[in-house]
N, C-alpha and C positions, 0 to 999 in steps of 0.2 A: 145646744151643743157648741163648744168653743170653736173659734176659728182654727185653732191648732188641730183639733180632732177632725174637723171638716177637711183640712188640707191632707192629713194623714190618710183619711178614708179615700179621698180622691186619688192619692198616689197609689194606694193599694189596689184600687179598681183598675187603674191604668196599667200597672204591672201585671195584674192577673189577666186582664184582657189581652195584653201583648203575648203572654205565655200561651193562652188558649189559641190565639190566632196562629202562632208559630207552629204549635203542635198540629192544629187542624190543617194548616198549609202544607206541612211536611207529610201528613198522612194522605192528603188528596192531591199532592203535586203531580203524581203520575197520572191521575185521572184528568186533571186539568190539561196536562200536556197532551193526552190522547184526544181530548176534545178539540184542542187547537189543531191537531193533525187531522181533523175530520174533513178537511178540504175546504171549508169556508174561508180559512185563513190563508192569506198570501201577503207578501210584502206589498207596499203601495205600488200601484200600477206605474210602470215606466211610461212616460209621455213620449210617444213615437211621433215624429214630425211627419205630417202628411203633405201632399202636394197635388196640384191639379194634374189630370192625365186624360187621355182620350182612348176609348176602346171601340174597336170594330165589332159589333154584335149581330151581324147578319146571321151568324150561325144559330142564334136563338130562334129564328123564324120557324125552324123545323118543329119546335115544340108547340106552336100555335097557342101561346098564352093569351089570356084576355087582358089586353093592355088598357091603361097603363099598369105597370108593375113596379114594385120596389126591388132594386137590384144592388148587389154589392159583390165584390170579388177580392181575392187575395192570392198572391203567389206564395207557395211554400217550398222551401228547399230542405229536403230530407238529408240529414247528416248522420253518419254512424256514431253511436255512443262509444265511449272509450272501452267499456266492458261488454258491449254488445248485449245489453240488458233490455228487457221489455217490461217496464214497471206497469202496475195497474193504472196509475195515473201520474202524469207529469204536469207540473205547474209552470205556466208561462206568465210572467208578470207584465203583460201588456194585453190590450184588447185584440181580438181576432180581426174585427172589422171596425171601420170608422162609420160615418153616417151612411144611411141608404140614399140612393139616387132614384128618383122617379123617372122611368124611361117609357117611351112609346115608339116602338119600331115603325109604326105607321107614319110617323113624322120623319124619323131619321134612324138609320142603323149605325151611324157614327155618333157616339155619345160622349159628351164632355162630363167627366167625373170631377166634382170640385175637390174631393178629399180622397186621395189614394195613398195607401200605406206601402212602405217598402216590403220586399219579401221577408217572411219570418222563417228562421231556421229552427227546425224541430228535430230533436234527437230520436233516432229509430235504432233498432238492433243492428241492421245491416242495410247497405245499398249495393246495387250492382253485383249481386252474388253470382258466382259461376254456377253452371248447371250441376245439379246434384246427380250423383251416380247411385241409382236405386236398383242396380242389377241383382242385389241380394234379396229382392222382394218379388213375390208373385201374388197378384190380387185375384180374387174370384168373386163373381156375382152370379145370381140367377134371377132372371126377369123375363118380361115379354119383349117382343120386337118393338112394339110401339113405345114402351118406356125407355128402351135402350136408345132408340133414335132421338128421343128428347134429351138424352143425357150426353150426347156427343159434345155439345158446346160447354157443358159444365165440366166434364172430364178434361176437356182441352185446357182448363185453367190449371191443372196440377199434374197430369200424367205425361204429356209430351216431353221428349228429349231427356227422359230420366233413365232409360234402359230397363225400367220395370216392365214386367209382363202382366197381362190381365186376361183371364179366361172368363167368358160369359156364356153360361148355359141359358138358352132361350127357348121359349115356346111362343106361339102366336097368341093364343089364349088357353086357358085350362082345357085339356083334352083336345087341343088342336095343334098339330105340328107346325113349326115355322117353315116358311118357304126357303129352301136351300139357296136359290139364286139371290133372294133378298138378303139373306145372311151374308153372302159373299160381297154383295154390293155395299152393305153397311160396314163390313170389315174393312173394305178398301177405303171408305171414308175416314175411318180411324187411322189407317196406315198412312194416308195422305197427309195427316197432321202429326206424323211421327209418334203415334201411339201403338205400342206393340200389343194389339188386342186380337185374341182368337175367339171367334163366335162359334159355338158348337151346340149340337143337339143334346138332350138329356142322355145320360149314360144308359139308362133303360127307358124306353118309351112309356112304361107304366109307372114310372117314379112319381110320387106325390111331391108337393111343394117342399116339405121337410126333407124328403129323400134327395131331391135335386140339390138342395142347399148342402146337405151332408156330403154328397158326392163331389162337391167342389174340392174338398180336402184331398180326395183320391186323385182328381184330375191334376191339381197343382203339385202334389207330391210326385206323381208320375212324370211331370214336366221339369223336375228339378235338374239343375246342373251344378258344376263345381262352385259357382258363385252364390247359389241360393242358400239363404239362411232362414228366411221367414216366408210363411204362406199367410195371407191376410184375407179374411172373409169380410165383405162389405155389402151394403145394400146399393141399389142403383141411385139413391139420393144421399149416399155418404160423400162428404166433401172434405178434402185435406187442404187447408189454407196454405200450408208450407211443407213441402216435402223435405226441406232441410230440417225443420223442427221434428218431423216424424222420424227421420233418420237419427237425429240426435237423441230422441227418446229411446229408440231401440238399441242404440249403442250402449246404454246403461245396463243392458241385460245380456248375459252370456247365452248366445244363440246355440252353443254346443250342448246346452242342458235343456231339459224339458221346460218350456215357458208357455204360459197361457195368459195373455195380456189383453185387457179390455176395460170396459167401464160398466158400472151398474146403471140401471135406469135412474133418472132423477126422482121418479115416483116410487116412494117406499112400498106402496101397495104391490107394484109389479115385482119388486125385489122379494117381498115377503111371500108372494104367491108362486113366482117362477124360480127363485133361487139365486144364490151368489154366483152369477155367471156374467160373462161378457155379452152384453146386448148387441145384436148384430149391426144395427145402424151406426153405432159409434166406431165400429171396426174391431175385429178380433184378430190379434196377432199370435200366431202359433209357430214355435220354433220347429225346425225339421225333426229333431228327435221325438217331439210330441206328435208331430204329424205322422210319423212312422207308427206310433202306437195306435193312432186312430185308423190308419190305413190297414194295419195288421188285424184289426178287430171290426172291419167293415160289416161282415156278415152278422155278427152279434148286435152291432149298434144300429144298423140301417133297417132292420126288420122289427116288427111288433113295437112300433113307437108309442110312447105314452102321450104324445102331443103332436100338434100340426106345425109347431114352430121349429125351424131349422137350428137356430142358435141354442135352443134347449136340448135338442138332439145331440149337438156337438158337446155341450156341457155334460150331459148324461154319460156319453162315451168316455170323456176324459176322466170324470170322477169314478167311473166304474173300473177302468183299466189302468189308471195312473194315480200316484199319490200327489201329483201336481195340483195346486189350487190356483184360483184366479189371482193375478196381480192387478189390482184395481188402479187405474190411472184416471184421476178426476178431470184432466184436461181433454180426454176423449168424451164426446158428448152425444148421448142418445137423443136428447131433446124430446122428452115425452110430455112436455107441458102443452096446453092448448090455449088458444086465444091470442091476446096481444103479447108478443114475446120481446117487446122493446127493452124491458129491463134486463133481460138476458144478454141481448146483443150490445147493450150500453154498459155492461158491467166492467169492461176492461180486463176480464179474466183471460187466462191462457186458453186457447181453443185450437187444439191439434186436429180435432175432427169435429164436423158438424153434421146434422141429420135433420130430416123432416122439414126442410125448407121449401119443398115442392108443393105441399098441401097445407091446408089450414092457414097458418101465418105465412103466406107465400112471399118468397123473396126472389129477386133476379140476382142470384148469387154471382153470376159471371160479371155483372156490372159492378156490384159491390167490391168484388175481389180484384178488379183491374189495377188498383193502386199498388197491389203487391208486386207488380212489374217494376215499380220504382224502389220499393223498400220491403218486400217480402213479408216479414212478420209484423209489419206496421198495420196490417189489416185488422180493424177493430181495436187498435190501440187508442188510448184516451189521452187527451190534453185538456187542461183547464186554463182558460184565458181570463185573467183578472178574477173577479169574484162572481161572474154571472154567465159564463159560457163554457160548455163542454163539447168537444169534438170527439165523437166515437167514429173513427176513421172508416169510411165506406158505408156507414149506416145512418148517422144523424148528427146534426148540430143542435144542441139543446140550450136554450136561453132561459135563465132563471131571473125574472124581472126583479125579484126581491133580494138578489145577491146571495143565494143559498140560504136565506133566512126565512123562517116561517114561524107563525105562532103555534106553539105546541099544544095550546088549549089548556095548559095547566093554570091553576089559580095564580093570579097576579100577572097574567099575560107573558109568561116567560118565553124567551126566544131561544131557539137552539139551531145549530148548524145541521145541514143535511149530511149524513155520513155516507160518503160516496164509496167507501169500502164495502158497504152493504149493497146487495143486489136489490133493485127496485122490483117489488112484486106486482107486475103488471098483468100477468096471465090470469085467466078467468077461473080455472078450476082450483079448488081448495085442497090440493094434494099435499102430502107430507114430504117435504124436501130438506128436512134438517140435516140428513146425511150427505146431501149432494150440493145444494145451492146456498145454504145458510153461510154467513148471516144475511138476513133480509131486512128490508124496510118497506113501509107501506107505500102504495102508489101515490105519487105526487099529483095534486090536483092541477087542473088546467090553468088556474090563476098563477101558480108558482112555477110552472114549467111550460115553455113553448118550444115544440120540437119541429125541426125542419128535416124531412127525410130525404135520403138520396133518391133522386129521380133518374139520373143517368150518369154515365161516365164514358169517356172515350180518349183515344190517344191523339195528340195534336203536337206536331213538331218536337217529338222526343219527350213530351210531358204527358201526364194523365190529368185530364180535366174532369172534375166532379161537379155535378149540378145538384144542389140541395133545394128543396121546394116546399113551400107551405101555401095551401090554398086560403085565400082570404074569405071572410064571411061578412055579410051585411055591407057596410061601407068600406071595409078593409080591403086593400088590394092584395093580389097574390104576391108572394115574396120569392125571389130567386137569389140563392147564395152560391157563388162559384169559387172553388178552390183549384188552383193549378199546381200540381205536384211535379217536381223534378229532383233528380238526384244531385247531391253536392258532396263535397269532401269533408273529412273530419275537421272541426273547427279548432283553432289554436286555443291554448289555455287562456282563460279570461274572457273569451268571446261568449255571448249568449244572446237570446232573443233575436232581434233583427240584425 
């Protein structure tokens, strides 16, 4: 072949290859962009200047750690975002912590820290919110005296100072009436914390579990006043992280019309077997006009039940005597998964209600939620620091030693970023959750994710101190990470990070 033909062939192949690349790049540009947005990608980390400092750590003695331990801390200033938004994930282009310091309180409780970072400013939806007026709501639960006593400290996180009322139908145990004096004593405990709680006996002594639950609608409807718009059925382990968010949710719906608002179970089996209904643990919001329909048909609905479940009985009554159907709100959570629920709590998704945190995957919700006193909806909000650390506020600090990168196991050792918009499937049961929790990703193995779980939190000098902890193993020391949260003011344009 002549040199001229070789040159022409080379030119043709170059042009052809360029065209193919451009077409392919154009076709896949959106995909590549979405991959880059998977959260492994950040701008280069900002170098934050550290300085030596001294910390008084006598307060750590109460935890009786096995010293020496690895220790690190950081102050956080929560500032309101301009649009008061709560993104699923916010990226901070700097590390959360500098190097760990090995400490031993047996030697000294005054510790010199070689590298301390300045406070980091994190955007949250709001800080220093005024008290919410929820006088338009009446809550109702039915439970035992023992469980209600255990619930006081948890309700104290969301119910006080709201003007919302709550009626609790109680028994001692099934077929045993609660002691009236004990009921009055417990009611006073609620009142002393400014919770407008009324503890009452069942409407009829013979009422079954489902009938007691159903009769809550009658009790709340009878207690309505000119401010009441909603009656809300909950379980004794239903938790509302932000009453502001709950009020904002209900403000989207006309309370003057029949409204049936709630959430399906995360488990499709439960939905398929029980129906398209509001599951009680997530909270069931019923407008007054619909509550009247239920109240008017109490005799037909309360007798000859087809089930022992109260929330099903309420659904049956609504669907039998009203054309109103469920308004499904995914941010209300029944939490019907079992096992390790870390992936759920680390998802960054909106959580207007939570449930089932007392049993199974037990949580000290009152400690987790304390940071809400600084920044309300920032509870369980997520931030990514650099390329290797995720803070799920009030639950965990997760470190990814490989910087969000792992081997996908594909031929050629292809590396892919972890998609943090997908919920990590950490729970044990293989239930169908496509309708509720998807998109999902597989559980991250222990080599690629090291989690430090919230151990405790408390208020100190106007701030909230969070203690995150991971137990060492073998020759590894226990690790303590401390975050000190305080409220700040909105930052000026151009300010970011520290």
